[in-house]
The first five atom37 places (N, CA, C, CB, O) and aatype in JSON, in Angstrom:
{
  "aatype": [20, 20, 20, 20, 20, 20, 20, 20, 20, 20, 20, 20, 20, 20, 20, 20, 20, 20, 20, 20, 20, 20, 20, 20, 20, 20, 20, 20, 20, 20, 20, 20, 20, 20, 20, 20, 20, 20, 20, 20, 20, 20, 20, 20, 20, 20, 20, 20, 20, 20, 20, 20, 20, 20, 20, 20, 20, 20, 20, 20, 20, 20, 20, 20, 20, 20, 20, 20, 20, 20, 20, 20, 20, 20, 20, 20, 20, 20, 20, 20, 20, 20, 20, 20, 20, 20, 20, 20, 20, 20, 20, 20, 20, 20, 20, 20, 20, 20, 20, 20, 20, 20, 20, 20, 20, 20, 20, 20, 20, 20, 20],
  "atom_mask": [
    [1, 1, 1, 1, 1],
    [1, 1, 1, 1, 1],
    [1, 1, 1, 1, 1],
    [1, 1, 1, 1, 1],
    [1, 1, 1, 1, 1],
    [1, 1, 1, 1, 1],
    [1, 1, 1, 1, 1],
    [1, 1, 1, 1, 1],
    [1, 1, 1, 1, 1],
    [1, 1, 1, 1, 1],
    [1, 1, 1, 1, 1],
    [1, 1, 1, 1, 1],
    [1, 1, 1, 1, 1],
    [1, 1, 1, 1, 1],
    [1, 1, 1, 1, 1],
    [1, 1, 1, 1, 1],
    [1, 1, 1, 1, 1],
    [1, 1, 1, 1, 1],
    [1, 1, 1, 1, 1],
    [1, 1, 1, 1, 1],
    [1, 1, 1, 1, 1],
    [1, 1, 1, 1, 1],
    [1, 1, 1, 1, 1],
    [1, 1, 1, 1, 1],
    [1, 1, 1, 1, 1],
    [1, 1, 1, 1, 1],
    [1, 1, 1, 1, 1],
    [1, 1, 1, 1, 1],
    [1, 1, 1, 1, 1],
    [1, 1, 1, 1, 1],
    [1, 1, 1, 1, 1],
    [1, 1, 1, 1, 1],
    [1, 1, 1, 1, 1],
    [1, 1, 1, 1, 1],
    [1, 1, 1, 1, 1],
    [1, 1, 1, 1, 1],
    [1, 1, 1, 1, 1],
    [1, 1, 1, 1, 1],
    [1, 1, 1, 1, 1],
    [1, 1, 1, 1, 1],
    [1, 1, 1, 1, 1],
    [1, 1, 1, 1, 1],
    [1, 1, 1, 1, 1],
    [1, 1, 1, 1, 1],
    [1, 1, 1, 1, 1],
    [1, 1, 1, 1, 1],
    [1, 1, 1, 1, 1],
    [1, 1, 1, 1, 1],
    [1, 1, 1, 1, 1],
    [1, 1, 1, 1, 1],
    [1, 1, 1, 1, 1],
    [1, 1, 1, 1, 1],
    [1, 1, 1, 1, 1],
    [1, 1, 1, 1, 1],
    [1, 1, 1, 1, 1],
    [1, 1, 1, 1, 1],
    [1, 1, 1, 1, 1],
    [1, 1, 1, 1, 1],
    [1, 1, 1, 1, 1],
    [1, 1, 1, 1, 1],
    [1, 1, 1, 1, 1],
    [1, 1, 1, 1, 1],
    [1, 1, 1, 1, 1],
    [1, 1, 1, 1, 1],
    [1, 1, 1, 1, 1],
    [1, 1, 1, 1, 1],
    [1, 1, 1, 1, 1],
    [1, 1, 1, 1, 1],
    [1, 1, 1, 1, 1],
    [1, 1, 1, 1, 1],
    [1, 1, 1, 1, 1],
    [1, 1, 1, 1, 1],
    [1, 1, 1, 1, 1],
    [1, 1, 1, 1, 1],
    [1, 1, 1, 1, 1],
    [1, 1, 1, 1, 1],
    [1, 1, 1, 1, 1],
    [1, 1, 1, 1, 1],
    [1, 1, 1, 1, 1],
    [1, 1, 1, 1, 1],
    [1, 1, 1, 1, 1],
    [1, 1, 1, 1, 1],
    [1, 1, 1, 1, 1],
    [1, 1, 1, 1, 1],
    [1, 1, 1, 1, 1],
    [1, 1, 1, 1, 1],
    [1, 1, 1, 1, 1],
    [1, 1, 1, 1, 1],
    [1, 1, 1, 1, 1],
    [1, 1, 1, 1, 1],
    [1, 1, 1, 1, 1],
    [1, 1, 1, 1, 1],
    [1, 1, 1, 1, 1],
    [1, 1, 1, 1, 1],
    [1, 1, 1, 1, 1],
    [1, 1, 1, 1, 1],
    [1, 1, 1, 1, 1],
    [1, 1, 1, 1, 1],
    [1, 1, 1, 1, 1],
    [1, 1, 1, 1, 1],
    [1, 1, 1, 1, 1],
    [1, 1, 1, 1, 1],
    [1, 1, 1, 1, 1],
    [1, 1, 1, 1, 1],
    [1, 1, 1, 1, 1],
    [1, 1, 1, 1, 1],
    [1, 1, 1, 1, 1],
    [1, 1, 1, 1, 1],
    [1, 1, 1, 1, 1],
    [1, 1, 1, 1, 1],
    [1, 1, 1, 1, 1]
  ],
  "atom_positions": [
    [[-51.81, 68.95, 7.08], [-50.75, 69.88, 6.8], [-50.19, 69.66, 5.4], [-49.65, 69.76, 7.85], [-49.84, 70.61, 4.7]],
    [[-50.1, 68.39, 5.0], [-49.5, 68.07, 3.71], [-50.26, 68.73, 2.55], [-49.46, 66.56, 3.51], [-49.64, 69.29, 1.65]],
    [[-51.58, 68.66, 2.58], [-52.36, 69.26, 1.47], [-52.24, 70.78, 1.47], [-53.84, 68.85, 1.58], [-52.22, 71.4, 0.41]],
    [[-52.15, 71.36, 2.64], [-51.91, 72.81, 2.71], [-50.59, 73.15, 2.04], [-51.9, 73.3, 4.19], [-50.5, 74.12, 1.3]],
    [[-49.57, 72.34, 2.29], [-48.25, 72.58, 1.69], [-48.31, 72.42, 0.17], [-47.2, 71.62, 2.28], [-47.7, 73.21, -0.55]],
    [[-49.04, 71.41, -0.32], [-49.19, 71.25, -1.77], [-49.84, 72.49, -2.37], [-50.02, 69.99, -2.09], [-49.39, 72.99, -3.4]],
    [[-50.9, 72.98, -1.74], [-51.59, 74.18, -2.24], [-50.69, 75.41, -2.17], [-52.87, 74.43, -1.44], [-50.66, 76.21, -3.1]],
    [[-49.98, 75.55, -1.08], [-49.07, 76.69, -0.92], [-47.98, 76.66, -1.98], [-48.45, 76.69, 0.48], [-47.67, 77.68, -2.59]],
    [[-47.4, 75.48, -2.2], [-46.36, 75.34, -3.23], [-46.92, 75.69, -4.6], [-45.79, 73.89, -3.23], [-46.24, 76.34, -5.4]],
    [[-48.13, 75.27, -4.89], [-48.77, 75.56, -6.18], [-48.99, 77.06, -6.33], [-50.12, 74.79, -6.31], [-48.72, 77.62, -7.39]],
    [[-49.47, 77.71, -5.29], [-49.74, 79.15, -5.35], [-48.47, 79.97, -5.5], [-50.49, 79.59, -4.11], [-48.5, 81.06, -6.08]],
    [[-47.36, 79.48, -4.98], [-46.11, 80.23, -4.98], [-45.14, 79.79, -6.08], [-45.44, 80.11, -3.65], [-43.99, 80.23, -6.09]],
    [[-45.58, 78.94, -6.98], [-44.65, 78.37, -7.97], [-44.06, 79.4, -8.92], [-45.35, 77.31, -8.77], [-42.99, 79.17, -9.48]],
    [[-44.71, 80.52, -9.11], [-44.2, 81.56, -10.01], [-43.42, 82.63, -9.25], [-45.35, 82.2, -10.77], [-43.11, 83.69, -9.81]],
    [[-43.1, 82.37, -8.0], [-42.35, 83.33, -7.18], [-40.98, 82.74, -6.87], [-43.12, 83.67, -5.87], [-40.64, 81.64, -7.3]],
    [[-40.21, 83.48, -6.11], [-38.89, 83.0, -5.69], [-38.95, 82.18, -4.4], [-37.94, 84.17, -5.51], [-37.92, 81.71, -3.91]],
    [[-40.14, 82.02, -3.86], [-40.31, 81.27, -2.62], [-40.32, 79.77, -2.92], [-41.62, 81.69, -1.89], [-41.03, 79.32, -3.82]],
    [[-39.54, 79.02, -2.17], [-39.49, 77.58, -2.32], [-40.09, 76.95, -1.06], [-38.02, 77.08, -2.56], [-39.61, 77.19, 0.05]],
    [[-41.13, 76.16, -1.23], [-41.8, 75.53, -0.1], [-41.22, 74.12, 0.06], [-43.36, 75.48, -0.31], [-41.33, 73.29, -0.84]],
    [[-40.6, 73.88, 1.21], [-39.94, 72.6, 1.48], [-40.74, 71.85, 2.53], [-38.46, 72.83, 1.96], [-41.19, 72.42, 3.52]],
    [[-40.92, 70.56, 2.29], [-41.67, 69.72, 3.23], [-40.81, 68.55, 3.67], [-42.99, 69.22, 2.59], [-40.23, 67.84, 2.85]],
    [[-40.75, 68.36, 4.96], [-40.02, 67.25, 5.56], [-41.06, 66.23, 6.04], [-39.08, 67.73, 6.74], [-41.98, 66.59, 6.78]],
    [[-40.91, 64.97, 5.64], [-41.81, 63.89, 6.06], [-41.1, 63.09, 7.14], [-42.23, 62.97, 4.85], [-40.37, 62.16, 6.82]],
    [[-41.3, 63.44, 8.4], [-40.56, 62.73, 9.45], [-41.27, 61.47, 9.92], [-40.34, 63.66, 10.63], [-42.5, 61.41, 9.93]],
    [[-40.51, 60.47, 10.3], [-41.08, 59.29, 10.96], [-41.09, 59.56, 12.47], [-40.27, 57.98, 10.62], [-40.76, 60.66, 12.91]],
    [[-41.46, 58.58, 13.24], [-41.27, 58.68, 14.68], [-39.75, 58.71, 14.92], [-41.96, 57.48, 15.46], [-39.0, 57.97, 14.28]],
    [[-39.32, 59.56, 15.85], [-37.89, 59.72, 16.14], [-37.68, 59.54, 17.65], [-37.36, 61.12, 15.66], [-38.5, 59.97, 18.45]],
    [[-36.6, 58.91, 18.0], [-36.29, 58.66, 19.41], [-35.9, 59.96, 20.1], [-35.16, 57.61, 19.54], [-34.74, 60.38, 20.05]],
    [[-36.88, 60.59, 20.72], [-36.65, 61.83, 21.47], [-37.37, 61.74, 22.81], [-37.14, 63.08, 20.65], [-38.01, 60.73, 23.11]],
    [[-37.27, 62.78, 23.59], [-37.95, 62.81, 24.88], [-39.47, 62.87, 24.74], [-37.46, 63.99, 25.69], [-40.18, 62.72, 25.73]],
    [[-39.97, 63.1, 23.55], [-41.42, 63.13, 23.33], [-42.08, 61.83, 23.8], [-41.73, 63.37, 21.83], [-43.21, 61.84, 24.28]],
    [[-41.36, 60.72, 23.66], [-41.92, 59.42, 24.01], [-41.39, 58.87, 25.34], [-41.62, 58.43, 22.91], [-41.62, 57.71, 25.65]],
    [[-40.69, 59.69, 26.12], [-40.14, 59.16, 27.38], [-41.21, 59.1, 28.46], [-38.95, 60.03, 27.85], [-42.33, 59.6, 28.29]],
    [[-40.87, 58.48, 29.58], [-41.83, 58.27, 30.66], [-42.33, 59.57, 31.27], [-41.21, 57.41, 31.74], [-43.45, 59.64, 31.76]],
    [[-41.51, 60.6, 31.24], [-41.92, 61.89, 31.8], [-43.09, 62.48, 31.0], [-40.73, 62.87, 31.8], [-44.03, 63.03, 31.59]],
    [[-43.03, 62.37, 29.69], [-44.05, 62.99, 28.84], [-45.2, 62.03, 28.51], [-43.43, 63.48, 27.57], [-46.32, 62.48, 28.25]],
    [[-44.93, 60.74, 28.5], [-45.96, 59.75, 28.22], [-45.76, 58.54, 29.14], [-45.91, 59.3, 26.72], [-45.25, 57.51, 28.72]],
    [[-46.17, 58.7, 30.4], [-45.92, 57.65, 31.39], [-46.58, 56.31, 31.09], [-46.37, 58.12, 32.73], [-46.17, 55.29, 31.63]],
    [[-47.59, 56.3, 30.25], [-48.28, 55.05, 29.93], [-47.54, 54.22, 28.87], [-49.68, 55.36, 29.45], [-47.93, 53.08, 28.61]],
    [[-46.5, 54.77, 28.27], [-45.73, 54.05, 27.27], [-44.46, 53.5, 27.9], [-45.4, 54.96, 26.06], [-43.66, 54.25, 28.46]],
    [[-44.28, 52.2, 27.8], [-43.06, 51.57, 28.33], [-42.0, 51.56, 27.23], [-43.36, 50.12, 28.84], [-42.3, 51.28, 26.07]],
    [[-40.78, 51.86, 27.59], [-39.65, 51.91, 26.65], [-39.92, 52.87, 25.49], [-39.36, 50.51, 26.11], [-39.54, 52.6, 24.35]],
    [[-40.56, 53.97, 25.79], [-40.9, 54.95, 24.75], [-39.69, 55.51, 24.04], [-41.68, 56.06, 25.34], [-39.79, 55.93, 22.88]],
    [[-38.56, 55.53, 24.71], [-37.35, 56.05, 24.1], [-36.84, 55.18, 22.95], [-36.28, 56.17, 25.13], [-35.95, 55.6, 22.2]],
    [[-37.4, 53.99, 22.82], [-37.0, 53.09, 21.74], [-37.9, 53.23, 20.5], [-37.03, 51.64, 22.23], [-37.65, 52.59, 19.47]],
    [[-38.93, 54.06, 20.6], [-39.85, 54.25, 19.47], [-39.19, 55.1, 18.4], [-41.18, 54.9, 19.95], [-38.64, 56.16, 18.69]],
    [[-39.24, 54.63, 17.19], [-38.74, 55.42, 16.07], [-37.27, 55.22, 15.77], [-38.98, 56.85, 16.32], [-36.6, 54.36, 16.36]],
    [[-36.78, 56.04, 14.83], [-35.38, 55.94, 14.42], [-34.51, 56.79, 15.34], [-35.21, 56.39, 12.94], [-34.99, 57.77, 15.91]],
    [[-33.25, 56.44, 15.47], [-32.34, 57.23, 16.31], [-32.25, 58.68, 15.8], [-30.93, 56.59, 16.34], [-32.25, 58.92, 14.6]],
    [[-32.17, 59.61, 16.73], [-32.16, 61.03, 16.39], [-31.01, 61.4, 15.45], [-32.07, 61.86, 17.65], [-31.22, 62.15, 14.5]],
    [[-29.8, 60.89, 15.71], [-28.67, 61.26, 14.86], [-28.85, 60.77, 13.42], [-27.36, 60.7, 15.43], [-28.46, 61.44, 12.47]],
    [[-29.45, 59.6, 13.27], [-29.74, 59.07, 11.93], [-30.78, 59.94, 11.23], [-30.23, 57.59, 12.02], [-30.66, 60.24, 10.04]],
    [[-31.81, 60.34, 11.97], [-32.85, 61.22, 11.42], [-32.24, 62.54, 10.95], [-33.94, 61.47, 12.46], [-32.51, 63.0, 9.84]],
    [[-31.43, 63.14, 11.81], [-30.81, 64.43, 11.48], [-29.97, 64.33, 10.22], [-29.95, 64.94, 12.66], [-30.04, 65.18, 9.34]],
    [[-29.16, 63.28, 10.14], [-28.29, 63.11, 8.97], [-29.11, 62.95, 7.69], [-27.37, 61.89, 9.16], [-28.81, 63.58, 6.68]],
    [[-30.12, 62.09, 7.73], [-30.94, 61.84, 6.55], [-31.72, 63.1, 6.13], [-31.92, 60.69, 6.81], [-31.78, 63.43, 4.94]],
    [[-32.3, 63.78, 7.11], [-33.05, 65.0, 6.81], [-32.13, 66.08, 6.25], [-33.76, 65.52, 8.08], [-32.46, 66.73, 5.26]],
    [[-30.98, 66.26, 6.88], [-30.03, 67.27, 6.41], [-29.57, 66.99, 4.98], [-28.81, 67.33, 7.35], [-29.49, 67.9, 4.16]],
    [[-29.27, 65.73, 4.69], [-28.82, 65.39, 3.34], [-29.88, 65.73, 2.29], [-28.48, 63.9, 3.26], [-29.55, 66.26, 1.23]],
    [[-31.13, 65.45, 2.59], [-32.21, 65.79, 1.66], [-32.37, 67.29, 1.49], [-33.51, 65.18, 2.14], [-32.57, 67.78, 0.38]],
    [[-32.29, 68.01, 2.59], [-32.41, 69.48, 2.54], [-31.22, 70.09, 1.81], [-32.53, 70.06, 3.96], [-31.39, 71.0, 1.0]],
    [[-30.02, 69.6, 2.11], [-28.81, 70.13, 1.48], [-28.79, 69.85, -0.02], [-27.57, 69.53, 2.14], [-28.16, 70.59, -0.79]],
    [[-29.47, 68.78, -0.44], [-29.56, 68.44, -1.87], [-30.56, 69.34, -2.6], [-29.95, 66.97, -2.05], [-30.69, 69.27, -3.82]],
    [[-31.26, 70.18, -1.85], [-32.2, 71.11, -2.46], [-33.56, 70.52, -2.78], [-31.62, 71.64, -3.7], [-34.33, 71.11, -3.55]],
    [[-33.88, 69.38, -2.19], [-35.17, 68.74, -2.47], [-36.31, 69.54, -1.84], [-35.17, 67.29, -1.93], [-36.17, 70.1, -0.75]],
    [[-37.44, 69.59, -2.53], [-38.63, 70.24, -1.98], [-39.4, 69.29, -1.07], [-39.54, 70.73, -3.11], [-40.13, 69.74, -0.19]],
    [[-39.23, 68.0, -1.29], [-39.9, 67.0, -0.48], [-38.85, 66.03, 0.03], [-41.01, 66.25, -1.3], [-38.11, 65.42, -0.74]],
    [[-38.78, 65.9, 1.36], [-37.73, 65.08, 1.96], [-38.36, 64.04, 2.89], [-36.71, 65.97, 2.74], [-38.59, 64.32, 4.07]],
    [[-38.65, 62.84, 2.35], [-39.12, 61.77, 3.23], [-37.93, 61.16, 3.96], [-39.88, 60.69, 2.43], [-36.86, 60.96, 3.38]],
    [[-38.11, 60.86, 5.25], [-37.02, 60.34, 6.06], [-37.44, 59.03, 6.74], [-36.58, 61.38, 7.13], [-38.58, 58.89, 7.18]],
    [[-36.51, 58.09, 6.8], [-36.76, 56.84, 7.51], [-37.93, 56.06, 6.96], [-36.99, 57.11, 8.96], [-38.07, 55.89, 5.74]],
    [[-38.78, 55.59, 7.86], [-39.9, 54.75, 7.45], [-40.94, 55.52, 6.64], [-40.56, 54.15, 8.67], [-41.76, 54.89, 5.97]],
    [[-40.93, 56.83, 6.68], [-41.9, 57.59, 5.88], [-41.59, 57.5, 4.38], [-41.91, 59.07, 6.32], [-42.44, 57.81, 3.55]],
    [[-40.36, 57.09, 4.04], [-40.0, 56.93, 2.63], [-40.88, 55.9, 1.94], [-38.53, 56.52, 2.5], [-41.26, 56.07, 0.78]],
    [[-41.21, 54.84, 2.65], [-42.0, 53.76, 2.04], [-43.36, 54.27, 1.59], [-42.17, 52.6, 3.03], [-43.76, 54.02, 0.45]],
    [[-44.08, 54.97, 2.46], [-45.39, 55.48, 2.05], [-45.23, 56.57, 0.99], [-46.16, 56.03, 3.26], [-46.05, 56.66, 0.07]],
    [[-44.21, 57.37, 1.1], [-43.97, 58.41, 0.11], [-43.72, 57.79, -1.26], [-42.78, 59.3, 0.52], [-44.28, 58.22, -2.26]],
    [[-42.87, 56.77, -1.3], [-42.51, 56.14, -2.57], [-43.64, 55.32, -3.16], [-41.3, 55.27, -2.37], [-43.69, 55.15, -4.38]],
    [[-44.55, 54.8, -2.34], [-45.59, 53.93, -2.87], [-46.83, 54.67, -3.34], [-45.98, 52.93, -1.84], [-47.37, 54.32, -4.39]],
    [[-47.3, 55.67, -2.61], [-48.55, 56.3, -3.03], [-48.51, 57.81, -3.17], [-49.6, 55.96, -2.08], [-49.46, 58.39, -3.71]],
    [[-47.48, 58.46, -2.73], [-47.46, 59.93, -2.79], [-47.39, 60.45, -4.22], [-46.29, 60.46, -1.99], [-48.01, 61.47, -4.52]],
    [[-46.65, 59.79, -5.09], [-46.54, 60.26, -6.48], [-47.92, 60.25, -7.15], [-45.56, 59.36, -7.28], [-48.26, 61.19, -7.87]],
    [[-48.7, 59.21, -6.92], [-50.05, 59.14, -7.51], [-50.96, 60.21, -6.92], [-50.66, 57.74, -7.29], [-51.74, 60.82, -7.64]],
    [[-50.86, 60.43, -5.62], [-51.7, 61.44, -4.97], [-51.36, 62.83, -5.52], [-51.51, 61.41, -3.43], [-52.26, 63.64, -5.75]],
    [[-50.08, 63.11, -5.72], [-49.7, 64.41, -6.26], [-50.09, 64.55, -7.73], [-48.21, 64.64, -6.1], [-50.41, 65.65, -8.18]],
    [[-50.05, 63.45, -8.47], [-50.51, 63.46, -9.85], [-51.99, 63.85, -9.89], [-50.29, 62.07, -10.53], [-52.4, 64.67, -10.72]],
    [[-52.79, 63.27, -9.01], [-54.21, 63.6, -8.94], [-54.41, 65.06, -8.51], [-54.94, 62.66, -7.98], [-55.28, 65.74, -9.03]],
    [[-53.61, 65.53, -7.57], [-53.69, 66.92, -7.13], [-53.43, 67.87, -8.29], [-52.68, 67.18, -5.99], [-54.19, 68.83, -8.49]],
    [[-52.38, 67.61, -9.06], [-52.04, 68.5, -10.17], [-53.08, 68.41, -11.28], [-50.66, 68.15, -10.72], [-53.31, 69.39, -11.98]],
    [[-53.7, 67.25, -11.46], [-54.81, 67.12, -12.41], [-55.98, 67.98, -11.99], [-55.25, 65.66, -12.53], [-56.62, 68.61, -12.83]],
    [[-56.26, 68.02, -10.69], [-57.34, 68.86, -10.17], [-57.01, 70.34, -10.37], [-57.59, 68.56, -8.68], [-57.88, 71.12, -10.76]],
    [[-55.76, 70.73, -10.11], [-55.34, 72.11, -10.3], [-55.51, 72.52, -11.75], [-53.87, 72.31, -9.85], [-56.0, 73.61, -12.05]],
    [[-55.11, 71.64, -12.66], [-55.23, 71.92, -14.09], [-56.7, 72.06, -14.49], [-54.56, 70.82, -14.91], [-57.05, 72.96, -15.27]],
    [[-57.56, 71.19, -13.98], [-58.99, 71.26, -14.31], [-59.61, 72.56, -13.8], [-59.74, 70.05, -13.71], [-60.4, 73.18, -14.5]],
    [[-59.25, 72.96, -12.6], [-59.76, 74.22, -12.04], [-59.25, 75.41, -12.84], [-59.36, 74.37, -10.56], [-59.99, 76.35, -13.1]],
    [[-57.98, 75.35, -13.23], [-57.4, 76.43, -14.03], [-58.11, 76.56, -15.36], [-55.9, 76.19, -14.26], [-58.43, 77.67, -15.79]],
    [[-58.38, 75.43, -16.02], [-59.1, 75.47, -17.3], [-60.49, 76.04, -17.12], [-59.18, 74.07, -17.93], [-60.96, 76.82, -17.94]],
    [[-61.15, 75.64, -16.05], [-62.5, 76.14, -15.77], [-62.49, 77.65, -15.56], [-63.09, 75.43, -14.53], [-63.44, 78.35, -15.92]],
    [[-61.41, 78.14, -14.99], [-61.29, 79.58, -14.74], [-60.65, 80.32, -15.9], [-60.47, 79.81, -13.48], [-60.32, 81.5, -15.79]],
    [[-60.47, 79.62, -17.02], [-59.93, 80.26, -18.21], [-58.43, 80.47, -18.19], [-60.59, 81.57, -18.4], [-57.92, 81.41, -18.8]],
    [[-57.72, 79.61, -17.49], [-56.26, 79.71, -17.42], [-55.65, 78.36, -17.76], [-55.8, 80.18, -16.01], [-56.27, 77.31, -17.55]],
    [[-54.43, 78.39, -18.28], [-53.73, 77.13, -18.53], [-52.99, 76.72, -17.26], [-52.74, 77.26, -19.73], [-53.08, 77.4, -16.24]],
    [[-52.27, 75.62, -17.31], [-51.59, 75.09, -16.12], [-50.55, 76.05, -15.56], [-50.93, 73.77, -16.44], [-50.24, 76.0, -14.37]],
    [[-50.02, 76.93, -16.41], [-49.02, 77.91, -15.95], [-49.67, 79.18, -15.41], [-48.06, 78.26, -17.09], [-48.98, 80.08, -14.94]],
    [[-51.01, 79.27, -15.49], [-51.7, 80.43, -14.96], [-51.99, 81.51, -15.96], [-50.93, 80.99, -13.87], [-52.59, 82.53, -15.61]],
    [[-51.59, 81.33, -17.22], [-51.83, 82.35, -18.25], [-53.27, 82.26, -18.73], [-50.85, 82.18, -19.45], [-53.84, 81.18, -18.84]],
    [[-53.84, 83.41, -19.0], [-55.23, 83.5, -19.49], [-55.31, 82.84, -20.87], [-55.71, 84.98, -19.57], [-54.45, 83.07, -21.72]],
    [[-56.34, 82.03, -21.09], [-56.55, 81.41, -22.39], [-57.87, 81.89, -22.98], [-56.53, 79.85, -22.28], [-58.79, 82.25, -22.25]],
    [[-57.94, 81.89, -24.29], [-59.14, 82.33, -24.98], [-60.22, 81.27, -24.82], [-58.86, 82.6, -26.48], [-59.97, 80.09, -25.05]],
    [[-61.41, 81.7, -24.44], [-62.52, 80.77, -24.35], [-63.47, 81.02, -25.51], [-63.26, 80.91, -22.99], [-63.68, 82.16, -25.92]],
    [[-64.03, 79.94, -26.02], [-64.94, 80.06, -27.17], [-66.35, 79.98, -26.72], [-64.66, 78.99, -28.2], [-67.26, 80.06, -27.54]]
  ]
}
C-alpha cells in the first residue's frame, strides 16, 4: 500500500489533492481479543493504547503532515524511510528524463 501511496502522491503533486498516509503500529483494540483471535493470549495488551494512538495520529494530521508515523512505527520511518523515498524520487526523475520531461513534468528539449 505504501508504494501505491508514493506513486499516487507523485501523480497528484500538481493538483489540489493532498495524499495523506498514516503509519500505524499495532493498537490495543478488539482486533486482538480472544473473540477475534482465540489463539492469542492477552491479545488486548498487544500494541499501544488506543487513546494514545488517537492523540498522536490526530496531532500529526492536524499539523498538516502528509506522512504521519505513530508509536513504534516512528522508529522504522525515521531510520530507513527517508532513504527509500530518496531512491523513489530518483527513479521518478530518471523516468521523467527518459520520457523527455524534467522533475516537475515540463517537456524538455532532447538533442
